NUTI-88866 format. One record per residue (C-alpha): x, y, z. Coordinates in pm, whole numbers. Layout:
// NUTI-88866
X, Y, Z
...
This chain:
// NUTI-88866
7054, 13521, 8719
7092, 13782, 8447
6844, 13734, 8163
6945, 13765, 7798
6749, 14052, 7635
6523, 13962, 7343
6325, 14278, 7259
6398, 14639, 7351
6130, 14905, 7307
6273, 15260, 7305
6064, 15579, 7332
5790, 15434, 7113
5517, 15678, 6997
5222, 15627, 6768
4980, 15888, 6632
4650, 15837, 6446
4518, 16142, 6261
4700, 16380, 6491
4595, 16201, 6811
4870, 16034, 7015
4771, 15683, 7121
5113, 15566, 7245
5355, 15806, 7413
5721, 15734, 7491
5681, 15363, 7567
6007, 15203, 7685
6070, 14858, 7836
6263, 14538, 7771
6158, 14175, 7729
6409, 13899, 7804
6429, 13553, 7653
6160, 13329, 7800
5995, 13626, 7970
5615, 13623, 7997
5495, 13984, 8006
5139, 14101, 8055
5004, 14439, 7942
4684, 14535, 8120
4468, 14844, 8080
4126, 14971, 7993
3973, 14941, 7648
4135, 15213, 7439
4454, 15230, 7646
4664, 15132, 7342
4736, 14765, 7429
4655, 14617, 7087
4834, 14895, 6899
5147, 14836, 7108
5134, 14460, 7052
5094, 14497, 6674
5391, 14735, 6655
5614, 14496, 6851
5504, 14208, 6626
5570, 14415, 6312
5215, 14435, 6171
5004, 14733, 6057
5165, 15076, 6007
5503, 15183, 6153
5541, 15385, 6473
5549, 15763, 6455
5884, 15760, 6637
6094, 15535, 6855
6246, 15190, 6799
6172, 14822, 6850
6495, 14623, 6851
6512, 14241, 6839
6833, 14092, 6982
6867, 13768, 6785
7106, 13519, 6633
7070, 13485, 6255
7204, 13203, 6040
7471, 13323, 5799
7363, 13068, 5538
6982, 13029, 5546
6693, 13244, 5677
6664, 13074, 6018
6666, 13295, 6328
6709, 13201, 6694
6734, 13386, 7024
7058, 13570, 7111
7165, 13304, 7361
7204, 13058, 7069
7464, 13271, 6889
7781, 13089, 6790
7597, 12755, 6761
7524, 12560, 6446
7196, 12632, 6267
6952, 12338, 6316
6830, 12382, 5958
7146, 12401, 5746
7453, 12362, 5969
7545, 12728, 5913
7653, 12950, 6204
7413, 13158, 6414
7553, 13512, 6433
7441, 13783, 6681
7245, 14073, 6539
7039, 14367, 6664
6745, 14428, 6431
6561, 14761, 6430
6229, 14611, 6326
6073, 14918, 6161
6386, 15045, 5979
6294, 15021, 5607
6647, 14894, 5539
6570, 14587, 5752
6261, 14463, 5565
6421, 14127, 5483
6533, 14070, 5842
6192, 14186, 5968
6027, 13915, 5760
6267, 13656, 5904
6193, 13769, 6259
5814, 13757, 6200
5846, 13399, 6070
5979, 13300, 6413
5707, 13471, 6616
5337, 13389, 6635
5020, 13579, 6726
4671, 13499, 6853
4433, 13782, 6766
4136, 13859, 6990
3796, 13724, 6871
3957, 13573, 6557
3982, 13196, 6558
4136, 13177, 6207
4055, 12809, 6153
3950, 12600, 5855
3597, 12555, 5986
3496, 12261, 5766
3813, 12062, 5835
3884, 11835, 6129
4091, 11964, 6417
4398, 11757, 6329
4372, 11870, 5965
4392, 12232, 6085
4716, 12156, 6265
4853, 11955, 5973
4795, 12249, 5742
4987, 12476, 5982
5276, 12230, 5981
5267, 12212, 5601
5290, 12593, 5584
5616, 12578, 5782
5765, 12311, 5556
5760, 12043, 5826
5849, 11697, 5685
5526, 11525, 5576
5639, 11181, 5689
5656, 11308, 6050
5371, 11559, 6044
5088, 11337, 6178
5286, 11247, 6488
5385, 11610, 6541
5024, 11730, 6498
4908, 11474, 6756
5182, 11592, 6993
5070, 11955, 6957
4706, 11867, 7026
4816, 11672, 7332
5018, 11975, 7443
4706, 12198, 7438
4495, 11922, 7604
4278, 11861, 7298
4360, 11504, 7195
3999, 11406, 7262
3879, 11644, 6989
4129, 11578, 6709
3871, 11419, 6476
3597, 11678, 6538
3504, 11936, 6273
3654, 12271, 6382
3333, 12471, 6345
3159, 12237, 6594
3400, 12316, 6878
3326, 12548, 7168
3503, 12886, 7188
3765, 12758, 7434
3838, 12453, 7221
3878, 12669, 6909
4120, 12894, 7095
4333, 12592, 7186
4337, 12475, 6821
4458, 12825, 6729
4735, 12788, 6991
4835, 12447, 6852
4853, 12598, 6500
5074, 12878, 6626
5301, 12636, 6815
5343, 12447, 6488
5560, 12741, 6377
5801, 12664, 6666
5813, 13033, 6761
6058, 13175, 7010
5795, 13434, 7105
5412, 13434, 7111
5182, 13736, 7113
4830, 13683, 7255
4577, 13968, 7232
4289, 13919, 7484
4318, 13538, 7442
4034, 13449, 7682
3816, 13760, 7691
3509, 13586, 7546
3540, 13258, 7738
3371, 13147, 8058
3601, 13145, 8369
3649, 12768, 8381
3727, 12743, 8008
3957, 13047, 8038
4152, 12867, 8312
4213, 12573, 8074
4345, 12809, 7803
4561, 12992, 8060
4709, 12656, 8165
4772, 12566, 7799
4954, 12895, 7742
5169, 12852, 8054
5257, 12491, 7965
5337, 12587, 7606
5572, 12860, 7725
5761, 12621, 7955
5776, 12325, 7718
5887, 12530, 7419
6109, 12776, 7612
5900, 13046, 7448
5846, 13400, 7570
5501, 13563, 7556
5343, 13906, 7548
4979, 13897, 7655
4743, 14195, 7646
4422, 14193, 7848
4187, 14391, 8063
4100, 14062, 8234
4314, 14047, 8548
4296, 13669, 8582
4495, 13593, 8268
4767, 13838, 8376
4789, 13671, 8718
4768, 13314, 8582
5014, 13333, 8295
5263, 13620, 8321
5577, 13682, 8527
5576, 14059, 8498
5303, 14312, 8415
5275, 14663, 8270
4976, 14892, 8323
4898, 15110, 8023
4682, 15420, 8080
4590, 15646, 7787
4889, 15530, 7585
5148, 15566, 7860
5307, 15326, 8105
5173, 15399, 8455
5318, 15104, 8647
5551, 14808, 8601
5582, 14527, 8853
5464, 14183, 8956
5124, 14075, 8815
4962, 14104, 9158
5098, 14454, 9220
4996, 14585, 8878
4650, 14423, 8887
4588, 14569, 9234
4686, 14915, 9108
4465, 14873, 8799
4164, 14767, 9005
4194, 15031, 9278
3934, 15255, 9111
3703, 14964, 9035
3391, 15048, 9232
3028, 15122, 9156
2816, 15316, 9401
2513, 15377, 9176
2199, 15184, 9267
1879, 15114, 9076
1529, 15018, 9177
1380, 14725, 8992
1074, 14865, 8812
744, 14679, 8800
743, 14446, 8501
476, 14460, 8234
292, 14175, 8064
472, 13874, 7921
659, 13979, 7604
816, 13648, 7500
694, 13297, 7572
868, 12976, 7468
774, 12613, 7526
975, 12295, 7465
1213, 12449, 7210
1437, 12190, 7042
1712, 12246, 6785
1883, 11944, 6631
2192, 11940, 6411
2340, 11651, 6216
2713, 11605, 6274
2928, 11366, 6072
3115, 11272, 6389
2845, 11274, 6656
2527, 11202, 6462
2221, 11393, 6588
2324, 11676, 6824
2056, 11854, 7030
2213, 12199, 7071
1891, 12312, 7242
1691, 12035, 7407
1341, 12108, 7538
1378, 12467, 7662
1082, 12660, 7811
1076, 13009, 7967
889, 13344, 7965
1023, 13701, 7966
819, 14000, 8087
828, 14352, 7944
1107, 14559, 8112
1269, 14247, 8253
1641, 14177, 8216
1660, 13801, 8176
1992, 13615, 8178
2084, 13293, 8003
2404, 13153, 8152
2626, 12848, 8118
2969, 12735, 8005
3096, 12753, 7649
2906, 12498, 7440
2601, 12488, 7669
2366, 12601, 7387
2328, 12966, 7489
2417, 13122, 7153
2201, 12877, 6957
1905, 12963, 7181
1969, 13338, 7137
1961, 13295, 6757
1632, 13108, 6779
1485, 13385, 6999
1602, 13649, 6752
1457, 13463, 6454
1789, 13399, 6280
1745, 13023, 6289
1431, 12811, 6309
1384, 12557, 6589
1332, 12193, 6498
1021, 12192, 6714
850, 12380, 6998
676, 12715, 7044
824, 13066, 7046
569, 13350, 7067
625, 13727, 7095
360, 13983, 7185
342, 14281, 6952
76, 14530, 7050
-220, 14318, 7153
-132, 14024, 6927
80, 13716, 6977
309, 13638, 6685
430, 13281, 6627
805, 13301, 6557
830, 12936, 6460
634, 13013, 6143
808, 13185, 5849
657, 13478, 5663
611, 13851, 5692
316, 13820, 5928
493, 13580, 6164
869, 13555, 6221
938, 13841, 5981
704, 14073, 6172
857, 13986, 6511
1220, 14021, 6390
1157, 14390, 6320
1113, 14443, 6695
1410, 14236, 6809
1769, 14362, 6825
2063, 14120, 6849
2421, 14202, 6937
2610, 13877, 6894
2962, 13778, 6991
3101, 13805, 6639
2948, 14147, 6564
3071, 14354, 6272
3083, 14721, 6176
3128, 14880, 5833
3503, 14951, 5836
3499, 15228, 5573
3208, 15421, 5725
3228, 15661, 6018
3065, 15588, 6353
2782, 15826, 6262
2729, 15645, 5930
2739, 15307, 6108
2454, 15426, 6329
2242, 15574, 6050
2288, 15552, 5670
2479, 15221, 5655
2204, 15033, 5844
1923, 15191, 5645
1825, 15466, 5890
1798, 15798, 5709
1775, 16108, 5930
1837, 16476, 5860
2197, 16536, 5971
2109, 16736, 6284
1866, 16467, 6399
2112, 16190, 6307
2381, 16344, 6529
2136, 16395, 6814
2002, 16040, 6789
2353, 15892, 6759
2484, 16078, 7066
2183, 15976, 7279
2225, 15613, 7176
2603, 15612, 7229
2541, 15741, 7582
2309, 15443, 7641
2589, 15211, 7536
2842, 15350, 7784
2996, 15667, 7637
2995, 16009, 7799
2832, 16276, 7583
3168, 16444, 7509
3330, 16114, 7409
3026, 16023, 7195
3056, 16349, 7000
3433, 16304, 6971
3409, 15965, 6796
3121, 16039, 6554
3356, 16106, 6261
3606, 15829, 6343
3623, 15496, 6164
3594, 15162, 6346
3964, 15089, 6287
4052, 15400, 6489
3869, 15268, 6794
3971, 15003, 7045
3795, 14668, 7055
3593, 14772, 7359
3497, 15100, 7196
3384, 14922, 6880
3172, 14687, 7090
2987, 14982, 7244
2925, 15131, 6899
2784, 14794, 6792
2552, 14800, 7096
2441, 15151, 6997
2378, 15021, 6644
2125, 14779, 6793
1960, 15030, 7030
1916, 15302, 6767
1657, 15089, 6585
1435, 15119, 6896
1366, 14746, 6939
1116, 14609, 7194
1350, 14322, 7287
1730, 14335, 7284
1937, 14015, 7292
2298, 14064, 7403
2524, 13764, 7332
2835, 13787, 7555
2827, 14169, 7570
3120, 14210, 7811
3374, 13968, 7666
3605, 14241, 7534
3547, 14502, 7805
3759, 14604, 8099
3598, 14610, 8447
3542, 14986, 8449
3382, 14986, 8103
3158, 14703, 8223
3020, 14945, 8483
2939, 15191, 8205
2764, 14920, 8004
2575, 14800, 8311
2448, 15155, 8358
2359, 15182, 7989
2147, 14865, 8004
1972, 14971, 8321
1917, 15326, 8191
1781, 15189, 7862
1540, 14971, 8061
1422, 15274, 8262
1417, 15538, 7988
1307, 15331, 7689
1107, 15063, 7871
1346, 14822, 7704
1348, 14446, 7765
1678, 14258, 7755
1787, 13896, 7725
2150, 13873, 7830
2343, 13561, 7718
2669, 13541, 7910
2930, 13342, 8098
3025, 13656, 8296
2851, 13560, 8619
2935, 13879, 8809
2790, 14094, 8533
2477, 13877, 8522
2450, 13902, 8901
2459, 14282, 8886
2230, 14332, 8588
1977, 14048, 8550
1652, 14013, 8743
1611, 13643, 8667
1830, 13395, 8487
1826, 13045, 8342
2123, 12811, 8379
2189, 12597, 8068
2388, 12276, 8053
2400, 12032, 7761
2131, 12223, 7571
1882, 12217, 7860
1772, 12469, 8121
1853, 12294, 8448
1754, 12582, 8677
1559, 12904, 8638
1468, 13175, 8888
1592, 13480, 9078
1948, 13555, 8962
2103, 13559, 9309
1942, 13225, 9398
2055, 13054, 9076
2411, 13185, 9103
2431, 13098, 9474
2332, 12742, 9389
2585, 12733, 9102
2864, 12865, 9325
2787, 12603, 9588
2791, 12333, 9319
3133, 12450, 9195
3272, 12466, 9549
3176, 12104, 9602
3323, 12005, 9267
3655, 12181, 9340
3694, 12050, 9693
3561, 12354, 9874
3709, 12632, 9660
3443, 12836, 9479
3480, 12953, 9123
3387, 13318, 9104
3250, 13419, 8765
């Protein structure tokens, strides 16, 4: 059956400061088509998506043409296959039109097109955090002008559609990452879009939670007869959700085909032959006992986000804290780093020959220990109007002579996964000129350049492609060897934990339910998941 075209991309090019990041991109998306764009961090995926959606700056050359049907009376737009029909808003007639999205003469039509598409940005939940889940969806409906007398029923339907009816009265900020992402999807579906853009929609979620979001996306596409464009370096979302895939390499299309074919081509160079010896550990660096953190929730009363946690970490050890979204991992990492204070329990860090009590405030206690702890959390931030070099020196209070600053920055960027030539190349760039994965590595370097004794990495690989993960694995292991660094790695990425961590602790419901050698803990977890899924293991 011949598909009706919806979007045509013709010879699209995009330059940033003289550097070409997209080169002669051409392909077509049909109505109801679910297309995946896969590629390494920095390949140009997000730039391409934003151009097709109509956000940010225009392309350097080329066209993006929407084939639509526009009402001749009001501003409503539908897909081309609806042309000739009556407008559902005003009873006008839907007339065929081809809209060159970035032609300045089409600004009014561009706005109309954008009102009928929706986008989910990576790492941005864009929710009203203090409002209940259903209130978030109601506000989205109100923004579209949906009739108030029918909005509560419609909001409940949308939450049911994304499998979140059991959370509609929860406060949005209290949700797990996967639940927040599904609220975002419900808010976008409130716009009744004919096309949805999703940029790395599940990159920071654990595999089981990601599967739920993938299912929600697929169901939403079918139920709403909505096409989708999904960008990712995570092969599973491409295979689970899309009908057709495109591999982007250095701003150019390298392969187009079925999701399986394209993913196989993308992963063909995914191998890692480098091996490391586990060094002898030093004395205990961090010791915790019976850590508890309670929160008061209007809906759930007293919530024990961390509930009686005890563990030790040795100098030069790489210790993993694993578990699903909402298990309490991030709360525990913030207690370890001194950002929040536990309700009760002991947390001691050894500095020199002295033990410092991190549960006690003050410059001689928690304040002293914090100076030796580096934290790279999931929602990291860089100074957008400062160069990479400035982000690694002046803007975080580190003042070096310029020659030493460059030397120190390059060394540290290499530890976070860059080659020396690439590190020097990006020193004078701004964060906005880097991909999400590249920015993440700069943020890691921003932590390492302070020379901490203990580094806490909260979901460090969520926005990284498999090949970049190898670079970051090497950077962590090199930093351990060369700087005698100690790491606590908080993650749902089980394969990365398996390859990097010496020991790990499995959290569930705020508690550590198992702790020990990483391979033993993950083997037990895999067996548990096989039994739960009827004999099919869930590979992290």
